[in-house]
N, C-alpha and C positions, 0 to 999 in steps of 0.2 A: 932924446931918442934912445931907447934901450939898444944894447949892442947886438944881441942875437938876431940873425936874419931868419925870419920865419916864412914858411911856405904853407899854403892851404889848398887842398884839393877837395872839391865838392861843396857847392854853394846852394844847397837846398835851404829850406826855411831855418833849420837848425844851424847848419854850417855857416850860412851867411851871417847870422846873428853872433855866433861865436867868433868868427874871423873879425867882425867889426869891433868887438870888444878888445881883441888883441891890438888892433890898429889904434883904437882910442887910448890904449894904455901906453902908446909910444913905441911899439915894436915896428920895425921895418918888415913889411908884409908883401909877399908875392903870391898871387892867387892863380888858380887854373880851374876852369869849369868847361865841360864839353859844350854846353850852351854858353857861348862867350858873352851873350847879352847879359847874363846874370852877374858878370864881373863888373859891369859898368858903375854901379852904385858905390862899390868899394874903391874902384879906381878914382872916382870923384872925391873920395875921402883921403886919398893918398897912397893907396896900394898900387903895386906894379902888376903887370900881367905876364905870366910865363908863356913862352911860345909853345911849349908842350910839357908833358910830365917829366921828361928827362931834364929839361931846363930847370924845372922846379927843384930837383934834388942837386943839380950841379951848382945852383946859385944860392941855395939856402942851407943854413946849419941844421935846422929842425923842420920837418915837414909833417903837417897834420893832414889826416883824411877823415871825412865825414860823408859816408856814402850810403846808398839805399839798401844794399843787400850783399850777401857773400860773393856772388858772381862779380858784381861791380868792383868790390874791394880786391879780389884776386887779380882781376884784369888790370886795375890801376897799379897794383904793386908790381906786376911784371914790368910795366913801363917805368915806374919810379926807380926800380932797382937796376935798370939798364944803364950801364956805365956809371953807376953811383960810386962816388969816392968813399973809401973806407972811413968808418966812424960816424957817418951821418946818422942822426936819430930820426926814426919814423914813428909817428904816434897815430895809431888808428883809433878813432872815437866812434866808429860805426857800431851798430848792433849786429853781431854775427855769431855764428856757432862757435863754441869753445874750440872745436877742432880746427876751424878756420884760423883762429888767432894763433894756435900752435903751428899751423902750416906757415903763416906769415912770419912768425918768429924764426922758424927754421930757414925759410927763404932768405930773410934778411941776414941771418948768421952766415949763410953760404956766400952771400955777396959782401961780407965784412961790414955790414951796416948794423946799427942798433935798432931794436924794436920794442915798443911799449904799446900795449893795448890800454885803452882808457874810455870805454863806453860810459855813457852818462845816464843818470836817472833824472828825468825832468823833460818838459816839453818846450814849446817855442817861447813862452813868456819867461820861464827861468833862464833859457838860453840868452834872451835879450837882456835880462836883468843881471846876468852873471851869477846866478844862484843855483847852478846845477850841482848835483852830487856826482863826483867823478870816481869811477871804479877801476883803478889802475892795476896792472899786473905786468910782470916781465922781470927785469933785473933792477934791484933796489937802487943802484947808482944812477940808472936812467930815470927812475922815478924822481930821485932827488934833483936831477938836472931839470926835470919838467915841472917841478913844484911851483916855481914863480909864474909859469904860464897857467897852471891849474888854478892858482890863486886869483887870476883875472877871470877865468871862465866859470868858476864855481864857488859855492860857499863852503864846500868840504870836498877833500879828496882823500881816498883811502888806498893804501898799498895792500893788495890782497894775496900776493904770492906770484908763482910762475905764470907764464902766458897761458891763457885759458881760464884763469880764475876770475878775471874781470868779466868776461863774457858769461861765465856761469852765474855770477851774481846778478848780471843784467837780465838774463832770461828768467831768473828766479823772481826778481822784483816785478818784472812785467807780467809774470803769471799772477802775482798778487794783485796787480793793477786790474787785470782782466776779471779776476774773481770779484773785486769791489764793484766794478762797473756793471757786471752781470747781476750782482746781488741787489744793487740799488734799483736797477731797472725792473727786476722781478718784483721787488717790494712795493714800488710805487704803483705798478700795474695791478698787483694783487689788492692793494688798498683801494685803488679806484674802483675795482670790480665789486667792492663791498661798500661803496658809497663814501669813501674818504677821499677828499680832494688831494691832488698831488701837492698843492701848497701846504696843506695841513700835515701831510705825511712827511714831507721834506723838513718841515719845522720840527716835528717830533724826532726825526733822525738827527738833524744838525744840532739840536739843543740837548741831546742826550748822549749817553755813553757810546752809542753806535756811530755817531758822527765822526768824520775824519776829513783830512785835507782834500782828498780827491773828490769826495761826495760834495763838499762845500763848493769846490771849484766847478763842478758840473751842474750845480743846482739851477742856475739861471738858464742854462741850455735846456734842461728838462722842463722848466716852467714855460719857456718861450716855444718849446718844441722846435728849436733851431740848433743845428749842429755843425757850425764851421769848424774845420779840422785844426785843432791844436795838436792832436796826435791821430793821424788817419787810421780808420778801422782796418784797412788793408795791412797796416804794419803790425797791429796786434795779432792778426792771423799769422803773419810771418813769424813773429816772435813766439807764439804758442807752438808753432811747428818746430822752431829751433829748440824750445824747451823739451818737447817730446823726443826730438832727435838726441838730446843730451841725457835722456833717461827718465824724464818725468812720466810717472805712471800712476799718479794719484787718482782717486775715484772721481773727482770733479773735472779732471783735465780733458777727458774725452768729450763729454757733452759740452764743455765750455768751448773747445775748439770748434765743434760742430755748430754751435750757436753763432759764433762770429763768422765762420766760413759761410753759413747760410745767409747771414746778413750781407756779406760781401757779394755773394752770388745774386742777391736781389738788387744790386747796384748801389750799395751804401759804402763801398770801399773807400771812396775819397772824402766821405764825411768823417766827423770826429767819431772815435770809437764809442762814444755815448749814444750814437745813432742806433746801436743794437736794440735800444728800446722800441724803435719803429718796427724792427723785425719781429720782436717779441709781441708787440701789440697786434700785429697782423696775423 
């Protein structure tokens, strides 16, 4: 058993997989989720359950959070930092605005706690496989303390600078993700309208210089026209809004956000972001 006592708040699809990897690596892990039912599988694997968020920080050396949005993260941090002992390290791995990460860093400093932001690039499968890319920012000494945990959770971690830098990198890479998804959807539909099957068009893409990892990953979904959520479309809408809030004003950004927002408005928000092709087709 590794010596550090770890806490984890937020057991969605990503958080649960990541917490499980820390548990399998031999760390003593205490978890908390508002829906306590989501804790049960990890408890069966040896995790403990915290009575509340304050209990999480009082009993653990390092506390991770992986939550849905800025509001949830701010709310959870208010509780985590209530009566927190000085020196506790809090690591937020959620995708939030850079300004939110800077706010959390200031709040932690006020409470004499340590703070590191560490959003991730990758979806559920890389989270399960421990092959995420971790975009850390804060104080270098806190990053160095967290590196053994990041080695379990990801294939690569980068220290990018002061708080806010990790979130800036995350919304930037997710903008590129959205561009790729929109582009392949438009390309396949355009090809089909000119008599080229999606099977043939995707072969042309994937076997040529325009192919990339994300398109190959989404190929089977496009061929089957089935879009179970690896990364829900509603979250790319959120992230594109975060990018615009952080200053993104590129020519593609406005119509791109509109496309995914319109898809969400049509009821596709809980499907994979590749389901934008269904919106574009209609």
